[in-house]
C-alpha positions in Angstrom: 7.0 22.9 14.2 7.1 20.4 11.3 10.0 22.3 9.7 11.9 22.1 12.9 11.2 18.4 13.3 12.2 17.7 9.7 15.5 19.6 10.1 16.5 16.9 12.6 16.2 14.3 9.8 19.0 13.6 7.3 18.6 15.1 3.9 18.9 12.2 1.3 20.2 13.0 -2.2 18.8 10.7 -4.8 21.1 11.0 -7.8 19.7 10.0 -11.2 22.0 9.9 -14.2 20.2 10.0 -17.6 20.9 10.1 -21.3 18.1 9.5 -23.8 16.1 7.6 -21.2 12.5 8.5 -22.0 11.4 4.9 -22.2 12.5 4.0 -18.6 12.9 7.3 -16.7 9.1 7.7 -16.0 8.9 4.9 -13.4 12.0 6.3 -11.6 10.6 9.8 -11.3 7.3 8.5 -10.1 9.0 6.3 -7.5 10.9 9.3 -6.1 7.8 11.4 -6.2 5.8 8.9 -4.2 8.3 8.9 -1.3 6.6 10.2 1.9 9.9 11.1 3.4 10.1 14.9 3.8 13.8 15.6 3.2 14.6 14.5 -0.3 16.9 16.2 -2.9 16.5 14.7 -6.3 19.6 15.5 -8.4 19.2 14.7 -12.1 22.4 14.7 -14.2 21.5 14.6 -17.9 24.1 14.2 -20.6 22.2 16.5 -23.1 19.5 14.0 -24.1 17.9 14.5 -27.5 14.8 12.5 -27.0 11.8 13.1 -24.7 13.8 12.8 -21.4 13.7 16.5 -20.5 9.9 16.6 -21.2 9.5 13.9 -18.6 11.6 15.9 -16.1 9.7 19.1 -16.8 6.3 17.4 -16.1 7.9 15.8 -13.0 8.9 19.3 -11.7 5.4 20.7 -12.3 3.8 17.8 -10.5 6.2 18.1 -7.6 5.3 21.7 -7.0 1.7 20.6 -6.3 2.7 17.6 -4.2 1.7 17.3 -0.5 5.3 16.6 0.4 7.3 18.4 -2.4 11.0 17.4 -2.9 13.9 19.6 -3.9 14.7 18.9 -7.6 17.8 20.0 -9.4 18.6 19.4 -13.0 22.2 19.6 -14.3 22.3 19.3 -18.1 25.8 19.1 -19.7 27.8 16.6 -21.8 29.8 14.0 -20.0 32.3 11.2 -20.7 29.9 8.4 -19.8 27.9 7.2 -16.8 30.6 7.2 -14.2 31.8 10.7 -15.2 28.2 11.9 -14.7 28.1 10.1 -11.4 31.2 12.0 -10.3 29.4 15.2 -11.2 26.5 14.1 -8.9 28.9 13.5 -6.0 30.2 17.1 -6.3 26.7 18.6 -6.7 24.9 16.7 -4.0 24.0 18.6 -0.8 22.4 15.8 1.1 23.7 14.0 4.2 23.5 10.7 2.4 23.5 9.9 -1.3 22.1 7.0 -3.3 22.2 6.4 -7.1 18.9 5.5 -8.6 19.2 5.6 -12.4 16.7 5.5 -15.2 14.5 2.3 -14.9 15.3 1.7 -11.3 12.8 2.5 -8.5 12.3 2.3 -4.8 10.4 -0.8 -3.5 7.6 1.3 -2.0 6.8 4.9 -0.8 8.4 4.3 2.6 11.8 3.3 1.4 13.6 6.5 2.3 11.8 6.7 5.6 13.1 3.2 6.4 16.7 4.2 5.5 16.6 7.3 7.6 15.1 5.5 10.6 17.7 2.7 10.4 20.5 5.3 10.2 19.6 6.7 13.6 21.2 9.9 12.3 22.2 12.7 14.7 22.7 16.2 13.2 26.4 17.1 13.3 27.7 13.9 14.7 30.9 12.5 13.1 29.8 9.0 14.2 26.8 8.8 12.0 26.8 5.5 10.0 28.9 5.6 6.9 26.6 3.2 4.9 23.0 2.1 5.1 22.2 -0.9 2.9 19.6 -3.5 2.0 18.4 -6.1 -0.5 17.4 -5.6 -4.1 14.7 -7.0 -6.4 15.2 -7.4 -10.1 12.6 -5.9 -12.5 12.1 -6.5 -16.3 11.8 -3.8 -19.0 8.2 -3.3 -18.0 9.0 -2.7 -14.4 7.6 -6.0 -13.2 9.5 -7.7 -10.4 11.2 -10.8 -11.8 12.7 -12.1 -8.6 15.4 -11.4 -6.1 18.9 -10.5 -7.1 21.3 -13.4 -7.3 23.6 -11.9 -4.7 22.2 -11.4 -1.3 23.3 -8.6 1.0 25.2 -10.0 4.0 24.0 -9.7 7.5 27.2 -7.9 8.4 28.9 -5.9 5.6 32.6 -5.3 5.5 35.0 -4.3 2.7 36.0 -8.0 2.6 32.5 -9.0 1.7 32.9 -7.9 -1.9 35.6 -10.6 -2.4 32.5 -12.7 -3.1 31.3 -10.3 -5.7 29.1 -7.2 -5.4 26.8 -8.5 -2.7 25.0 -5.2 -2.2 23.6 -3.6 -5.3 24.8 0.0 -6.0 21.2 1.2 -5.9 20.7 -0.2 -2.3 23.9 1.3 -1.0 23.4 4.7 0.8 26.6 6.5 1.6 27.3 9.5 3.8 27.9 12.2 1.2 31.0 13.7 2.8 32.6 10.2 2.7 31.3 9.4 -0.8 32.8 12.7 -2.2 36.3 11.7 -1.1 36.3 8.7 -3.5 35.6 9.6 -7.1 34.6 6.9 -9.6 37.6 5.6 -11.5 37.0 6.5 -15.1 39.5 3.8 -16.3 36.7 1.3 -15.6 33.9 1.5 -18.1 31.5 -1.2 -16.7 32.5 -1.9 -13.0 33.6 1.4 -11.6 30.7 1.1 -9.1 32.2 -2.2 -7.7 35.6 -0.5 -7.2 34.0 2.6 -5.7 32.0 0.7 -3.1 35.0 -1.2 -1.9 37.1 2.0 -1.6 34.2 3.8 0.3 33.9 0.9 2.7 37.7 0.8 3.3 37.7 4.5 4.0 34.8 4.1 6.4 36.5 1.3 8.2 39.7 3.3 8.7 37.5 5.9 10.5 35.7 3.1 12.4 32.3 4.1 11.1 29.4 1.7 11.1 27.5 0.0 8.3 23.8 -0.5 9.0 21.7 -3.3 7.5 18.0 -2.3 7.0 17.0 -6.0 6.6 14.6 -5.2 3.8 14.5 -4.8 0.0 15.2 -1.1 -0.9 15.3 -1.1 -4.7 13.7 -2.6 -7.8 16.7 -2.8 -10.2 16.4 -2.8 -14.0 18.3 -6.0 -14.9 19.3 -4.9 -18.4 21.7 -2.2 -17.4 25.1 -1.3 -19.0 27.0 -3.9 -16.9 24.5 -6.7 -17.8 24.7 -5.9 -21.5 28.5 -6.0 -21.4 28.8 -9.0 -19.0 32.1 -10.5 -20.3 33.8 -7.1 -20.3 32.4 -6.3 -16.9 33.8 -9.6 -15.5 37.3 -8.8 -16.8 37.2 -5.5 -15.1 35.9 -7.0 -11.9 38.8 -9.5 -11.9 41.3 -6.6 -12.2 39.5 -4.7 -9.4 39.3 -7.7 -7.2 43.0 -8.4 -7.7 43.8 -4.8 -6.8 41.9 -4.8 -3.6 42.3 -8.4 -2.5 45.4 -9.9 -4.4 45.7 -11.8 -7.6 45.6 -15.3 -6.0 42.3 -14.4 -4.2 40.8 -13.0 -7.4 41.7 -15.9 -9.5 40.5 -18.4 -6.9 37.1 -16.6 -6.6 36.6 -16.4 -10.3 37.4 -20.0 -10.7 34.7 -20.7 -8.1 32.3 -18.5 -10.1 32.9 -20.5 -13.2 32.3 -23.8 -11.3 29.2 -22.5 -9.7 27.8 -21.4 -13.1 28.4 -24.9 -14.6 26.8 -26.6 -11.6 23.7 -24.6 -12.0 23.1 -25.6 -15.6 
């Protein structure tokens, strides 16, 4: 009976991209393991790590086999051309109804996060009108995994593709996308730091053309590690975002918004 009931729930693919991540991966694996939601596929894409990353994954698999609510875990280990190439591989490998990227160092806010996402989606098996995107807020954590505060950008009450003219208002890790839709928009490998920003806009535009809904969970979904690749390469990331913004919204709009970002930064000092 439980299996029949669970089959009516969406399968959620949690995609974790790793490379030599033994210092931060543990908290991510533990976070997924603690989820009480019964239909989880954890897809780990590893770029042939040479440290203790795979040892952590092996222990995680062993612990999962004895868990009260075991999850499906799949490890793909092969060399890649960087994080966004690995994320493209995850898009092709995922079998879930929705996919979210939770990379090494990031974690869910609590053990009910995926249950909340599934409940808010109001998913109906086989329906072409299931929500395209389910999203929420994000907390920032430090290197030790302690919450350092809320993310500077706040998820809007009503999300549209135009929302990202103001920046990436929804963190990538709090952005759940229908996998069939997500797979139609590969990450653009010309972008090294902000391909996720471009990808989210393209996914939203595709969903809007199909008149699919975006659902706000009205809660924090992710604790996000602030010292990621984009943060460490902030200036290069901003240059890429300017180009992406101009591509999607026009150069005048992009220049105007980046001018406002500069003024806002100065006023805050």
